C-alpha positions in Angstrom: -0.1 -0.1 -0.1 2.5 2.2 1.2 4.4 1.6 -2.6 1.5 2.2 -4.5 0.9 5.9 -2.5 4.7 6.3 -3.5 4.2 5.5 -7.4 1.1 7.9 -7.7 2.5 10.8 -5.5 6.0 10.4 -7.7 4.2 10.5 -11.0 2.1 13.1 -10.4 4.9 15.4 -8.8 7.0 14.1 -12.1 4.3 15.3 -14.1 3.9 18.5 -12.8 7.1 19.5 -13.0 7.0 18.5 -16.6 4.4 20.9 -17.4 6.1 23.8 -15.5 9.1 23.0 -17.5 7.2 22.0 -20.9 9.0 24.8 -23.3 12.4 23.4 -22.2 11.4 19.7 -22.4 10.6 20.5 -26.3 13.6 22.3 -27.0 16.1 20.0 -25.6 14.4 16.7 -25.2 16.1 15.2 -28.1 19.3 16.4 -27.2 19.3 15.2 -23.5 18.1 11.5 -24.4 20.9 11.0 -26.5 23.2 12.2 -23.9 21.4 10.2 -21.2 21.7 6.9 -23.8 25.1 7.9 -24.7 26.2 7.8 -20.8 23.9 4.8 -19.9 22.5 6.6 -17.1 18.3 6.6 -17.8 16.7 7.2 -14.8 13.5 5.0 -14.7 10.3 6.9 -14.5 9.3 5.8 -10.7 12.8 7.3 -9.1 13.1 9.8 -6.9 16.1 10.9 -8.7 13.7 12.2 -11.3 12.5 15.4 -8.4 13.9 18.7 -8.9 14.9 19.3 -5.3 18.5 20.6 -4.3 19.7 19.8 -1.3 22.8 21.0 1.6 24.7 18.2 3.0 26.4 18.9 6.7 29.7 19.4 4.9 27.9 22.6 3.2 28.0 21.0 -0.3 24.9 21.2 -2.7 23.8 18.3 -4.2 20.4 16.8 -6.1 19.3 13.3 -5.5 20.4 11.9 -8.7 23.7 12.4 -7.0 23.3 9.2 -5.5 22.2 7.2 -8.0 24.5 4.5 -8.2 24.4 3.0 -4.8 21.6 1.4 -2.7 20.4 4.2 -0.3 18.5 3.5 3.1 16.9 7.2 3.9 15.0 8.3 6.8 12.9 11.7 7.9 14.5 13.2 11.2 15.6 16.5 12.9 18.0 17.4 15.5 16.6 18.4 18.4 14.2 16.0 18.6 14.9 13.8 22.2 12.1 11.0 21.6 11.6 9.2 18.0 14.5 10.4 16.4 17.2 8.9 18.7 15.5 5.5 18.3 15.5 5.9 14.5 19.3 6.9 14.3 19.9 3.9 16.3 17.8 1.8 14.1 20.0 2.9 11.3 22.8 2.0 13.0 22.0 -1.2 13.8 20.9 -1.8 10.0 24.6 -0.8 9.2 26.0 -3.2 11.3 24.0 -6.1 10.1 25.1 -5.3 6.2 28.5 -7.5 5.5 31.7 -5.7 5.2 32.1 -6.7 1.4 28.7 -4.8 0.6 29.0 -1.6 3.2 30.9 0.5 0.3 27.6 0.1 -1.8 25.7 1.3 0.8 24.3 5.2 1.5 23.1 5.8 4.6 21.0 9.2 4.4 19.4 11.7 7.3 17.1 14.0 5.7 16.2 17.1 8.1 12.3 18.1 8.2 13.2 20.8 10.4 15.4 23.1 7.8 15.4 26.1 9.7 17.1 24.7 12.7 19.1 22.3 11.1 21.6 24.4 9.3 24.7 22.4 7.8 26.6 23.6 10.4 24.2 21.7 12.8 23.9 18.8 10.8 27.7 18.2 11.1 27.8 18.6 14.7 24.9 16.1 15.0 26.9 14.0 12.9 30.0 14.1 14.9 27.6 14.0 18.2 26.5 10.3 16.7 30.0 9.1 15.5 28.7 9.2 12.0 31.2 10.9 10.2 32.4 8.3 7.7 31.3 8.7 4.1 28.5 6.3 4.3 26.2 8.9 6.4 25.0 11.5 4.7 22.5 14.3 6.4 20.7 16.7 4.1 18.9 20.5 4.3 16.7 21.7 1.7 13.9 24.2 1.3 10.5 23.5 3.1 9.4 23.3 -0.3 11.5 20.5 -1.0 11.1 18.8 2.1 7.6 18.8 2.0 7.3 17.5 -1.2 9.9 14.6 -1.2 8.6 13.4 2.4 4.8 12.9 0.4 6.8 10.9 -2.1 7.8 8.8 1.1 4.5 8.6 2.6 6.0 10.7 5.7 3.4 12.9 7.4 5.1 15.8 9.8 3.4 18.5 11.4 5.2 21.2 13.8 3.4 20.9 17.3 6.1 23.6 18.9 8.8 25.9 18.2 11.1 23.1 18.4 9.0 19.8 18.0 7.6 17.7 15.4 5.0 14.7 15.6 6.3 12.7 12.8 6.1 9.3 10.8 8.9 6.9 11.8 9.9 5.0 8.5 13.0 3.8 6.7 13.1 3.5 3.1 15.4 1.7 1.0 15.7 2.6 -2.5 17.9 0.7 -5.6 20.6 2.0 -7.3 18.2 3.9 -9.5 16.2 5.4 -7.0 13.1 3.0 -7.0 11.8 2.2 -3.7 12.2 -1.7 -2.9 11.3 -1.7 0.4 10.0 0.5 3.8 10.1 -0.3 7.4 7.6 1.6 9.8 8.1 2.3 13.5 10.7 2.1 16.4 13.1 -1.0 17.3 11.2 -3.4 15.3 12.6 -6.4 13.5 14.6 -5.1 10.5 15.5 -8.5 9.3 13.9 -7.8 5.6 15.0 -4.3 5.8 18.7 -5.7 5.9 18.2 -8.4 3.7 16.9 -6.1 1.1 20.0 -4.0 1.3 21.9 -7.1 1.0 20.4 -8.5 -2.2 20.5 -5.1 -3.8 24.2 -4.3 -2.9 26.2 -5.7 -5.5 
């Protein structure tokens, strides 16, 4: 059911983006198609890499989601001032990472997307990564605009709502994407059995 909602929302967002950029698409579509075919990096229709959002990492680098293409991506949405669910989600991500075989670890990227971009500046995200001993390249923390964050949360079927100046109510979902950005699995809840999630990652990682 979650995958169905994911696909429906992603199709709608991609269609909207395509309509808003129709003139550009008409003038450059053929050339773009040739380039993609030549590079061998065509992105599937249902991939999150079709989204036009831009993000800033904990190191202050500007990226797009498609920059993650080529790795299995394990993603969760949190905020750094959270004192209840988010620390447990961080622990769940760490627990998942520990179960992935050593020979597959380099092919997996673990991504934390902030739902509180106003507070979670790159500097704050960097400090959070240090606090949680997640400074290796496999751990990536992203901050986007309010609009891009809302859009991406809708794609993942993650609901969140600000309930006080520093607190949010939010879904607790960890999502797994294949190397082309297509969702293959979601885990919902805190401290749940993550065997299926780990197995999905192992099956995908080359």
